[in-house]
N, C-alpha and C positions, 0 to 999 in steps of 0.2 A: 168501242165496237158494241154495236147493238144487234144490227141484222145479221151479221155473219162475215167470216173471212176464210176462204178456202186456202189450203196449202198442200204442198207435195214434199216429201222427204225421200231421198234415194241414198242407198249405202252399198258400198262394196267392201268386201273383207276377205282377207286371207284366213283360212280355217286349218287348225292344227288339233289332232286328237290328243287329249290327256289320257283318258282311258275310255274303252267301250267294251263292256262285258255282257256276253249274250248267252242265254239258255232257253231253247225253245224245242218242246214244251218247258214250261217252268218247273213242272213236277217230275219230268221223266227224260229230258234232254240232257245233253252234256255241256257243262258250262265251260266257255272258252273266251279268250280275249281277242279283239280285233286291233289292239294297240301293240301288243307284242305276243308272238314274234312277227305278226303281220306288219306291213308298211303301207302308210296311207299315201295315195298319190296326191300331188299338189292340187289344191282346191281353192277356187275363188268363188265366193257366195255373194249373191246379190239379194237385196231386199227394197221393197217400195212401200211406202205409206201414204195414203191419201187421207187428207184431214179437213175438218171444217170446225172453226171455233165460232160460238155464238153466245149473245146474251152476255157478253163480257167475261164470264168465267166458265163457261160450259164447253166441251170439246168432243166431237165424235171423229174416229179415224178407223180406217180399214187397212191392215197390213197383209202383204203378200211376201212370204219369206220362204222360198224353196231351198232345200239343201240336200245334195246328193255327194256322198264320199264313196271313194273306191279304194280297196285294199288288195295287196297281194301277199301271199305267204304259204307256209306250210303248217299243217296241223300237227301238234305235239302228241296227240293220242287219237285212238278211234273215237269220232265225234258223231253222236246223233243229233241231227238238226231237222226238225219238222218231218219226222218218220223216215228220213234217209241217213244211213250210216257212211260217213266219209272216213276212209282208212287213214291210219297214222302216217304221217309224212306226204299226205296228199297235197299237191300244189293247188292252191285254191284261189280263185278271184272272188272277192266279196264285194257286194254294193249294199250301202246303208243310205236309205232315203228317208228324210224326215222334213216333209213339207209343212208349213204352218200357215193357217190363214185366220186372222184375228179381226175381231170387231171391239173397239175400246171406247168407253166413255169415262171422262174424267172431269173433275171439278176443281178449280183452283182455290185451295183454301188460303194460300198467302199470295198477294199481289202487290208487291212492292217493285219499285222501279228497278232495283238490282237483285231482287230475290223473288222466285216463284216457286211455290210447291202445290202440286196437284195430286189428288188421290182419286182411283176409280176402279172399275171393273172391266175385265177382258173376257171375252168368249172365245176360246180357240178350238179351231178344228184341225187336228193332225192327220196327215196322210202319210203313213209310215211303211216301209217295206225293209226286210233284211233278206238278202239272197246270197247263197253260196253256190259256186259253179267250179267243177273240174272238167277235164276233157270228156269224162264220160257219165258225170253225176250232176244233178242240178236240183235245188230245193230252195223254197222261198216262204216267207211269212209276211203278209201284208195285214195293215189294220188302219181303219178310219174311225176316229172317236172324238168327242167333245170334251173340253177341258176348261172349267172355270179358273180364272186367275186373278190375283189382286195386281192393281196397276199402280205404279208410283212414278212421279215426275218432278224433278227439281233442277232449277238452274240458277247460277250465281254469276252476276257480271262485276268482278272486281275492278275492272276499268272499262272505259268507254269502248264498245266493239268487241271486247273480249268476254268470254263466257265459259263457265264449267257446267257440265250436264251430267246428271245421273237419271236414267230411265230404266224401269224394271217391270217385268211381269213375272209373278212368282206365286207358288203356293205349295204347301206341304200337307200331305193327308196319310192315313195309315197305310194305303196301298202304293203309294209312290210320292213322287215330288217333281217340281218342274221350276227352273229358274232361267230367265233370260235377262241379263243385266248388261247395261252399256254405261261406262264411264268415258267422257270425251271432254276435249279442249277445243274450242271453237272460236271463230272470228267472223264478225259481221262485215261483209264486203260493201254492203249498202243496206238501207233500211229493211228490205224484204228479202235479202239474200245472204245466206251464211254457209260457211264451210266448217268441217270439224275433223279432227283426229282422234281416235279413241280405241279402247280395248272393250271387247265384249266377251262374255262367257255364257255359254248355254249348257245347263247340267240338269240331270233329272233321270227319271226312268220309272218303271213300275215292277212289282214283284207279285206274280199271280201264277196259278197253275198253268195258264195258257202261255204267258210270255215273262221271262225275266230278262231284263235289259236296263242297264244303267251306264250312262254315257256323260262325258265332260269334254266339251270343245272350247278351245280359245280361238278368239278372232282378233286380228288387226285390222281396223277399219278406217275408211275415209268416207264422209257423208256430205251430203249438200242438201239445203232446204230452201224453198222459194215460197213465199206468201203472195198470193194474187190480190 
């Protein structure tokens, strides 16, 4: 491959909350958990990546990964959230949105027949919002920001048409961290078409005077990739 090869990758996943801790503002709000005593509604998340491989070892891709989770529950104490005080035992509907848009460049360091390793950089734009609502009160905090991440990709083919895949975007900094990691087992239906089953976790957050939020989500995923 010299001139280029476009491809598309689509994934569906069931999402489960491991923890989701919130305090807004981070210096004066009340810290509470959306994972307990709240209950998460069943959530299916979809993501699509469009890519282009060129000059044998180089690859560019764009990822669109929306995520919206909804929770219901009662507050265990008076809770100050973004300037509004929600009384103890209030029945609350909560919405947690964390949409991700990423541009990734990677370079294949290892390019063997049964083993590939690539390393690169990802520029991520997050579009996030946390919203609490009762029958009489409502408050929300939204944020759009840029996050640079390290990208890792590796695949192993132990047998013909079977492969194991690890793909990650991650970075740890003093003010927070972000990790999006997929481990999957796949099968090539034909030369340019493959399917996979996997496990993904999305973890991270930030700690500042404006926002304190750390969350951890598990995904069970099914994916498909086609190369043109």
